[in-house]
Steps between C-alpha positions, in 0.01 A plus 500: 500500500788738567556521123185714480691782667635553147273710277611300197360177644169668581483647150561159343218339695261801490471528878574767758587498868265623772611529862342580835150444647331806347620442146436127532139566604461730200636228272272229637186709439613661173412233248865461403621141499721418800753235401707457817463599865783471751382613842528447872270249662319785675419674171391178330270409789338844495438481123419132458159575345616766253823368347467333161864476396622218278781436750507589868795459740545569869836668563683653794640852528849409379357332189286807433809716531672303224201557271432863579614807308476700822716522810212407730274232348149484639299176536422426135661491155306429180545442130207651314420455132523812286214634293510611139664841452376556144310820412129534569235623261304687770609781730383343833506844664467859378864573587779275373849520651787470249861451611803577286832336602423487874792310651466512878292205631392699805365781282322254274336322792400830659339617177301177472388538861397862442322413175306234690401759761358729232321220316736502201483144369726519194873576494682507165880472507783535253696181444798646688300569816582271794296179513185525708590150627833610647480393870555857623227631269258231621572577865480879459168469315338373823258280308433735208676256266198272544243769415668698223551390139859577401611467138825559310482659156685704239404814689531763219284286270245430772468868593468597133203267453325509840264771379484699826694800639840433655603709801878478548695616805759748372709784639406689183128435541210727588450549876219286640319812615447603137423153362144386438505135608124446517438423133497265330419221744751248362868596507852371553744615768860447386790487748861490379829362624611602850804700384450554125128564482289405198700388197492720191322239290227455759473872576405556135169326578413718800205728432496678838842549670437592864718638779455463876572850638810527718338696782806484723732621227803309630479126423623400155253220436239264641530125542327334203263306725401816690446695177286219362284502814439876479410480133275197545300691760489815293398332175234294675341805659575784260572742783619848410583630848879450509675835542809645664462553872532861614698562818 
């Protein structure tokens, strides 16, 4: 089982690793196929009526430690079968999150978690965005990986043919306070790479470049996950009340 600590092995067998009681409970109730469970006797006894894994093993804490990707393993480790990541033909939600070259697994997982919070059910990624099945992405998503459809596409082509406005986070964009985000109902929010922003080829497909105002005037940039959260809220609600605070 320790071989599944390697992403390559998981990719070959179309599975991903889930760890810890909360994420394991999400997996069991998600409809995803659970292939293997390795857990303490206490966890197995508490979930005897809800586990439907193909293989189930009782292990001790030292055995869990050898399996885990984390310094402190916690009760249960699972191999879960991946779902299809091919493009959909329907939008699923009025706002679609698109990610261009996102590399940090923590940021990716946070964006999935935030999208889940706002009811965004479709996330479209460039092929060079980190895998949504990376263990750190899965863990940071806090269960959103089970409720959000993630797909990997040729992003410039997809944006060119999606047929709805594309709002892209850009330092050269229009401030949110002057952007009308209420219409139309369906739209795309595009977030670029943590350090390089949106690639030139993808930026060519942006119809509405938008800027989060720097009200403090000192910080150089926002974390990509934080910026995505602000824009998801804003585009979902169409608020126009952001303005510089007067001292």
